[in-house]
N, C-alpha and C positions, 0 to 999 in steps of 0.2 A: 806515185799514188800510194805504194806500199810503205814508203818511208814516212809519208804524211800520216798514214794510219798508225804506224808505230809511235810517232811523236805524239799524236793525240792520245793514244792509249797510255803513254808514259805520264802525260799531263793529268789525265783523269785519275790514274793510280796515285800520283803525288798529292793531288787535291784530296782524295779519299783518305790517304794516310795522315795528312795534316789535320783533317776534320776529326779524325779519331784519336789523335794524340792529346794527352791531358793539357789543359790550359789553365790560366789563372781563374780561381773560383771553383775548380773541380776538386773532387775528393779522390785521393790516390792511395795505393799501398805500394811499398817497395818490395820487390821480389828477392832482394839480396841485401846484405849489410852494406851500408854506404857511409863513407867518411864525411864528417862534418867539416866545413871550412874553418880553419883555425881562427879563434877569436871573433867569430861571426854571430854567435848566439845572442839574441836579444830577449829580455824579459818584458812581458807585456804588462803584467800587474805586479809591480815591485812590492806593494804593500801586502800581497797575499802569497807571493812566490819566493821560494828559496833560491836566491841568485847564485849560490855556490854549487848547486847541483845541476851540472850541465853534462851533456853526453859528447863523446868524441866520435861515436858511431851511432847511426840510426838503425834500429832493428827492422827486419822484414816483418810484414803483417800488421804494422801499426798504421792506422788511418790518419792521413794528413790532408789538410786543406791547402791547395796551392795558393800562396799569397801573391807572389811576384816572380816573373820570369825575365831575366836580363840576358845579355849576350853570352855570358859565360857561367852564370849562377842562377839558382832557383831557391826562393825562400819558401819554407814550409812551416805550417803550424798544425800540430797534432790536434785531433778532436779530443777534448778533455776526458780523462778517465774520472770515474766517480771516486770521491774520497773513501778511504778504507778505515775500518775500525782499528783501534790500537792493537787488538789481538791479531788481526789479519796482517798488520804491518810487522809485528814481532815474528809471526810465522814465516813471512817472506824473508826477513833478515836472517833468521836461523838457517834457512835453506839456501842462503847466498844469492837470493834474487833481489833485484832492485824494486823499489816502490814506484811504479811507472808514473803515477799521478804527480810525484815530486820532480820527475825529470822531464816530463812531456807537457804537463798542463801550463798554459799561459807562457810558453816559450816559442820563439821563432828560431828555426834552424836553417842555415844556408848550406846547400850542397852544390856540387858542380853540375852544370848543364849536361855534361857528358854522362855522369852517373844517372841523372834524372831520365834522360832519353833511354838509357840502357835498362833501367830497372823499375821505372814508375809504371804502374798499371792503374787505369781508371777504375773506380768503384762506382757501381750503379747506385743512384739515390732511389732507394725503394719507395720512399714516401713522396715521390714526385707527384703521384696521383693518389688521392686518398678520399675517404668519406668521413663525415662527422656530423655533429649537431650544432645548432646555433640558436640562441635566443637574443632578441634585441630589446634593450630596456625601453626604448621609445621610438616612435616613428613620427616624422614631420610631414604634413600634407600641405604642399604649397598652393593648392588651388584656392582661390578666394582669400578668406582670412587664413593666415598661416597658423594651422592648428597642430597639436601634438596628441598622440595616442600613447597610452602606457598599458594597454591591455595585455593579457597573457598571449604569448606566441612561442612556438618551437618549430624548427624546420630541420630537415635533413639537407646536407650539402655535399656537392662534389668539389673537391679542392685540388687545385693545380699549383704546385710550388714553382714560382718563376725563378727566384734566386734565393740563395742563403749564403751569408757571409758571417763568420764567427758565430755569434749567438743571435743573429737577427735574420729573419726570413720575410718574404713577401709572397702571399698566396692570392690568387684570384679564385672566386667562389661563385657557384650558381646552385640554386636549390629551390625547394618547395616545401610547404608545411601547412600546419593548421594554426589557427589562433581564434581570438574572439574580439568582438567590437561591441561597444554599448550604443544601442540605437535609442533615439528619443525623437520628439516632434521637431527639434531644431536641426537634426541632421538626416532625417528620413521621413518618407511618407508612409501612411498605413498605421500610424500610431497616434493616439490621442495626446492632448497636451500634458496629461498627468501620467502617461504610460511610458515605461522604459523597458528595454529588453536587451539581454546579451545574446548575440547571434554569432555562430561560428563562420569563419572565413577561410578560404584557401589563399595561400600566399605564394607568389612567384617572385624571385629576386635574383640579383647578381651584384657583385661588388668585390672589394679587395680588403685584405687584412694584413697589417704588419704585426709581427710577433718578435719581441725581444725576450729570450728565455720563455717565461710564461706570462709576461705582461703583453697584452694585445690591444690593438686599436683597429677598428673596422669601420668601413664606409660602404653603404649599400643603397641600392635603388630597386624598387619593385612595385608590384600592384597587388591589391587584395580583391578577391571576388567572393560575394556572399554565397554560401554553400546551400544551394537549392532553396533559396528564400525569395521566390518571385513576388511574394506578398508585399515585401518592403522595398521602397525606393530609396536606397542609401545614396547620399550625394557623392560619396567617395568611392563608390563601386567601380572598380576597374581603372581608377585614376592613379597617377604616379605618387609614390611616397619615397621619402629619403630617410635612411636610418644611420645611426651612429652609435658606436659602443666602445667603451674603454673598460677593461677588466683584467682580472688575474685568472688566466686560463678559462676565460668566459666562452670563447668560441672553440669548442673541443674539436680537435683533429685526431681521428682515431689512430692513424698509422704513424704519427710523428714521434710518439714516445719511444718506439722500438727501433727506428732506423738509424743507420750510420752511427752507432754507439760503439765505443771501445769496449772490448771484453777483457 
């Protein structure tokens, strides 16, 4: 009985250790200088990257995305450093320091699995959960005749980053906000044929958003509820709508700009 308990405890410990070890897709830092496998460096964007500037050793404290883990090697890609001004580059050169963006940006480095296991430490993605703002250019209402709304709307969101690879991420989002809708005799009761009125609505929605750098594409579904307007019988009150948006940094995620950046 005792031996079975010890065996079970060893299995649980091994499973826990495996689940906590860095894997492909994770962000890691190295706690020690690590040798790069000879002639293994690959350039990702040859048109923008200096192919001659390669490292023989990877520095500790640099943040890498784990690209691939094989039986004996691990491929890493550093999170890109921001480009420096010419003055900043000259100062670094005078001090005998390397310009990290030239040696790390858009390059894949391969190290041994042994060094990876010994020195790689997972870095928490602080923007896994964040809050933000969203505005949708239009909403489609599929009930009856397929109609589109383009009224003003803005909502707060809770965002959960599901995965991120290189410069692309996918977020699921849920939120609520306020907007307005134009009511008239054709879509609501309580109005005369010549009368029209803009009425505020409460919006509840959920969806997903892909982001490549700052270019974003989002797909959403939700409902609108007239805000304390019992006088009007709006035909779309509480009904499902579908939303779609494409933009440049259109769906703001407040925590994403500061997280997991190289210093």
